[in-house]
N, C-alpha and C positions, 0 to 999 in steps of 0.2 A: 603250663609254665608261661609267665608273663615275659614279653619281649621289651618291656619298659625298663629303663635304667633304675637301679635301686638307690633310693635317697633316704637318708636318715633325717627325720623331722624332729628338731629340738625346740621349735617355737611352741609355746604352751597352748595358745589359742590361735591357731592359724587363721581362722575366719576374721579375726580382728586385724590381721596384717595383709589382707588381700590375697591370701595364699590358699583360698578354698578350691581353686582350680588346679592346684599342684598335682592332685591325685589323678587328674585326667591325662597328665603328661608322663608321670613317673610312678614307680612302684614304691610307695611310702612305707618306711619302716620306723619303728619307735625304739628298737633295741640294737645296739652296735653289734657288728659281726662281719664275717667275710662277705664279699660280693657287693658291699655298699661302696659306690664310687663317688657319692656326693653327700654333703651335709647342708641342710638349710637351718640356720639359726638366727636369733635376734641379737640386737645390740646388748640387751641385758643378759640373756642366757649364755651367749658365746659358746665356745668349745675349748676345753683344756687339752693339754698334751696327752694326758692318760687316755681320754676318749679318742683322740686321733689315733693313738697307738693301738687301740682296740679295733681299728678299721684298717686292715692291711692293704685294702684296695682303694683307699680314699685318694681322689684326684683333685677335688674342688670343694671349697667351702663358700657358700653364698650367704652372706649376712644381710638380713632384711632390715637394714638400719644404716644410717650414715656413720655412727660410731661403732667401732669394732674393738674397743679396749678390753672387753671380756673374752676375746678370742686370742689364744696364744699364737699370734701371727708369726713370731720368730720361729717357733717350732714347726709351724706349717711350712714356712719357707725352707727350713732345713731339710724337710722331707720331700720337697718338690711339689707340695700341694698349693695350688693357686687359691687366692681369696678375692672375692668380690664384695662390694657393698652397694648401697643405693643412695649415692649423693645427689644433690641438686633437686631431685623431685620433691623433697620435703622441705626445702628451704623456705618457701613462702608461708607454709602453715606454721612452722616453728617461729618465724619472725612475727607473724600475725599474733601468735599466742603471747609472745614476749611483750608486745605493745598492750595486748589485753590485760596481762598481769600487772603491768605498770599502772594502767588506768584503774583496774579493780582494786589494787592495793592502795593507791592514792585516795580514791573516793570510797573505799570500803564497800564496794558493790555487793559482794557476797554476804558480808555481815549485815548490811541494811536490808537485803532481801529477807534474811532470817528475822530481822527486827519487825518487819511488816507481817510476815507469816505467823510469828509467835504472838501477835497482838500487842506488841510493846509500843507501837506508834499510838495506839488508842490509850493504853494504860499509862504510858510515861511521857507522851508527847514526842517532839522531834528529837532525833539522836544528836550526839555531839558533832561538831563541825569536822570536816575532813581536810585534806590538803589538795591543792591543785597540782596538775601535772604540767600544764603549759608554763613555759618560762623557766623550767628547771635545767640544770646542767646534767647531761647524761653521759656516762662512761660505759664503754663496751670492752669487756675483757675477752679478747680473741676476735680479730677482725678478718675471719675467713668468710666463706660463702654466707653462712647464717648471720654472723656478726655484722657483715656489711649490709645485708638486707634489713636487719634491725635498725641500723644507723640511718639508712635512707628513710625508713618509715618514721623514725623519731625526729627527723629534721623539722617538721612543722611544729613540734612541741618544744623543742629544746632551744635555749639561748646559746648553748655550745655543746658540741659532741667531741669527746676525746676518747682515745683508745690506747690499750696496751696489747701488743702481740710480740712474739719472739723477734719478728722483723718489722721494721718500719715500712709502710707502703708508700710508693711514690705516686699512686694513682688516686689518692684521696686528699681532701683539704682538711680533714679532721685533725685536731691537735694530738700529737703523739706523746704519751707519757713514758718516762724511762723505766718505770717499774709499776707493779700492782699497787703498792701502798701510796705512791704519789698520785696515781690515777684516782684512787678512792678518796684521797684527801681533797681533791680538786673538783669533785662532782657531788650532785645531790642523789643521783640514782646510778647504781652500778649494776650492769647486766652481764651475767656470766654466760659467755657463748663459746668458750674454748673447748677443745677436745678433752676427753677423759684419759685415764691411764696413769702410769707411774710418774711421768714427767710433770703432771699437773695435780697430783694428789695433795689435797689441803693447801693448794696455792692461795686460796682466800683464807688466811689465817687470822689470828688474834690482832696482829698489827693492822691488817687490811680493814677488819671490821671496826676497830677503834678509829681508824682514819676516816671511815665513812661517817661515823658519829651518830648521836642521838636523833638527828633530823634526817638521817640518810635512809635510803631504801636499797635493799639488795634483791635482785631478781635472778633466778637461776633456771635456765632452760637447757642446760648442758648436761652435766653429770653430777650426781650428789657427791661423788668423791672429790670434786674440785674444792669443796668448802669443808672446813673443819666444823662439822655439824654440832658437836658438843659446845664449841665456843660460840657458834651462831645462836644456839638455843639460849645459852646463858646471857648473851648480850641482848637478845630480844626480851628476855624475862626481866632484866634489871634496868632496861631503858638505855643501855649504851648504844644500841642500834634502834632506829626508829621503827622500821617495818620491813617485811619481806614478802615476796611473791615467789613461791617454790613449786616447780613442776617435777622436780627430781630430788631423790634422797639417797643417803649413803647405803641403806639396807632395804631396798624396795622389796615388797610393798609395805615394809614396816616404817612407820613414821614416829619420830620421838613423841611420846605421850604428852609432854609439856606443850608442844605446838598446838595440840588440838583445841585447847581452851583459850588460846591467845587471840585477841581481837585485832591485833596489828599484823596478822599474817593471813595470806591467802594460800591454800594448799590444793594442788591438783594431782591426780594419779598418773603422772607421766603421759601427758596427752599431746605433746608437741606435734606429732605427725598424725594424730588420730582424727582424720576426716575420711569420709567414704572415698572421696576423690583421690587423695594422696595415697592412702593405703592400697587402693586398686592399682595405681601406677607402680608403687613399690613392689607389690606382688608380681606384677607382670615383668618388671625388670629382673627379679629373681629368676623367673621362668626363662626369660630371654637369655640371661647369662648361662644358665644350665644348658639350654638348647644349643647355644653357640659353642660351648665347650664340647658337648658330645657330637656335634656336627663338624668339628674341626675348624670352626670359624674363630675370628678374633673376639675375645671377650669385650663386653660393652663397658663395664666399669671395674676393671681389675685394680687391685691396690698397687701392683707393680707390673 
């Protein structure tokens, strides 16, 4: 009989999330049942109320992500189950990727790589011109930890940085827009960095996309649910939106088929935090939170 605490593992590929050491510390299970006191899940997988209720001894849910919108946090709280996540440690990687997507989309780096590999440089000559990123107006939707890190990285490129969040910040000099549509109308590049969940579902809607316009670029490193994806695809297809750099989608890993052939879009498989260094720290934070809970110490990153 193991003396390790029983933990339900819901992350599909633990080794990609720095969680390969979890089995050294805990008795990992893959099926809900009695005796399981903790759950480890991801931002995409989450855990619903029904699964929680199939775990009568559950005390803690550790989300290996900064976003926890796929976890029924309200139900967890009603049952007295604590929830932790992994904020801060992935901020730099996600912000770096946002800048990378802006550059890759502006200069069509991925498309031109294929152009060379497919021999089209030889057969067709130089490809069409691209757009510069320097000197453009950049808007950030959601100026939290990650949004602020993106804004600071974007300063050398931008003529102006503006943002919209639920609350205006007093600690930044960036221009505050009163709503999402007015922000989109006043910038060339709109970066989505807000949290997911019901409150932000399809926040970037048809009006926002129309305001961004045929020369505008939309970059999303937040959650696919924040954008009305059908409207986005249609606008890209008919030229009402200039381009997009997307790391997240509404129904991952399923990407709208129409996007796959578009030359004005860069597509990534949700790679915001996907570096060896950051995933190792995220995994360790999950372990440290569980160790703290079972040792009676204060949690490191509780949601409340």
